C-alpha positions as CSV (number, residue, x, y, z in Angstrom):
1,X,-14.5,2.2,-37.5
2,X,-11.3,3.5,-37.8
3,X,-8.8,5.2,-35.5
4,X,-7.0,9.2,-36.2
5,X,-5.4,10.8,-33.6
6,X,-6.5,8.3,-30.5
7,X,-10.0,8.8,-31.6
8,X,-12.8,6.6,-33.3
9,X,-15.5,7.0,-35.9
10,X,-17.9,4.5,-34.3
11,X,-20.4,2.4,-38.0
12,X,-22.7,3.9,-36.2
13,X,-22.8,7.3,-36.7
14,X,-22.6,8.8,-40.2
15,X,-19.6,10.3,-41.2
16,X,-18.8,14.2,-41.6
17,X,-21.0,14.4,-38.3
18,X,-18.2,12.1,-36.6
19,X,-15.6,13.8,-37.4
20,X,-16.3,16.7,-36.1
21,X,-14.9,15.8,-32.4
22,X,-12.1,16.1,-33.8
23,X,-10.9,19.4,-32.9
24,X,-9.9,22.3,-35.7
25,X,-12.7,20.0,-37.9
26,X,-15.9,22.1,-38.4
27,X,-19.0,21.2,-40.8
28,X,-17.5,23.6,-43.7
29,X,-14.1,21.3,-43.1
30,X,-16.0,18.1,-43.0
31,X,-17.8,18.7,-46.3
32,X,-14.6,19.4,-47.7
33,X,-13.1,16.7,-47.4
34,X,-16.2,14.8,-48.1
35,X,-16.9,16.2,-51.6
36,X,-12.9,15.7,-51.8
37,X,-13.3,12.0,-51.6
38,X,-16.6,11.3,-53.9
39,X,-18.4,10.3,-51.0
40,X,-22.7,10.2,-51.0
41,X,-23.8,12.4,-47.9
42,X,-25.4,10.6,-45.6
43,X,-22.7,7.6,-46.0
44,X,-21.9,5.9,-43.2
45,X,-18.6,3.8,-40.8
46,X,-20.1,0.8,-41.4
47,X,-19.5,1.1,-45.2
48,X,-16.0,2.4,-45.9
49,X,-13.3,0.3,-47.0
50,X,-9.7,0.2,-46.7
51,X,-9.8,2.8,-49.6
52,X,-11.5,5.6,-48.6
53,X,-10.0,5.2,-44.2
54,X,-6.7,5.6,-46.2
55,X,-8.0,9.0,-48.7
56,X,-9.6,10.1,-45.8
57,X,-6.8,9.9,-43.1
58,X,-4.6,11.1,-46.2
59,X,-7.2,14.8,-45.9
60,X,-7.6,15.0,-42.8
61,X,-3.8,15.1,-42.0
62,X,-3.1,18.0,-44.0
63,X,-6.2,20.1,-43.5
64,X,-5.8,19.6,-39.6
65,X,-3.0,21.0,-37.4
66,X,-2.8,19.0,-34.5
67,X,-4.1,20.2,-30.8
68,X,-1.4,21.9,-29.4
69,X,-0.9,24.2,-32.2
70,X,-3.9,25.1,-32.3
71,X,-4.1,26.3,-28.7
72,X,-1.0,27.8,-29.4
73,X,-1.8,30.4,-31.9
74,X,-5.3,31.3,-30.2
75,X,-3.4,32.0,-26.6
76,X,-1.2,34.5,-29.4
77,X,-4.1,36.3,-30.3
78,X,-4.9,37.0,-27.1
79,X,-2.0,37.9,-25.9
80,X,-1.2,40.0,-29.2
81,X,-4.8,42.5,-28.4
82,X,-3.3,42.0,-24.2
83,X,0.3,43.6,-24.9
84,X,-2.0,46.2,-27.5
85,X,-3.9,47.2,-25.2
86,X,-7.0,46.6,-27.1
87,X,-9.5,46.9,-25.6
88,X,-10.6,42.9,-27.3
89,X,-6.9,42.8,-25.2
90,X,-8.6,44.6,-21.8
91,X,-12.5,42.5,-22.4
92,X,-10.0,39.3,-22.0
93,X,-7.9,40.1,-19.1
94,X,-10.9,40.6,-16.9
95,X,-12.8,37.3,-18.2
96,X,-15.7,39.4,-19.5
97,X,-17.6,38.8,-22.5
98,X,-15.6,39.9,-25.6
99,X,-17.6,40.0,-28.4
100,X,-20.9,42.6,-27.0
101,X,-22.9,40.4,-25.7
102,X,-24.9,41.6,-22.9
103,X,-23.2,41.4,-19.0
104,X,-26.3,43.1,-17.5
105,X,-28.2,39.5,-16.9
106,X,-27.3,37.3,-18.6
107,X,-22.8,36.8,-18.4
108,X,-23.5,34.3,-15.0
109,X,-20.8,31.3,-16.9
110,X,-18.5,34.7,-17.6
111,X,-18.7,35.1,-14.5
112,X,-17.9,32.6,-12.4
113,X,-14.9,31.6,-14.5
114,X,-13.8,34.7,-13.2
115,X,-9.8,34.2,-10.6
116,X,-10.6,37.2,-7.7
117,X,-6.5,37.7,-7.7
118,X,-5.8,38.2,-10.8
119,X,-8.1,41.1,-10.6
120,X,-5.2,42.5,-7.8
């Protein structure tokens, strides 16, 4: 078990699956990291030694940004859409589905997030 940014990876889980719980790491990035390290596919945390742990932490620091930076980039992209008065920006502003989902029957989750004070 090792610790990375207040996130512990257990010894019982497969490492590629457990690393995905770090914000900013997808399945693709976890596969990239472990192919670079050279670990076989079903590799569990109890088989790690100090060399692998340090190498994985080094690669994680290189491949991911901090949580606040990722969230700031996403917020800036949405604000740019709002400034340009694009269709996606107006959908974000009205808290409606943005990527073409159906709104007649199954947008209850998006509508539940809506704050009525923002619409005035």
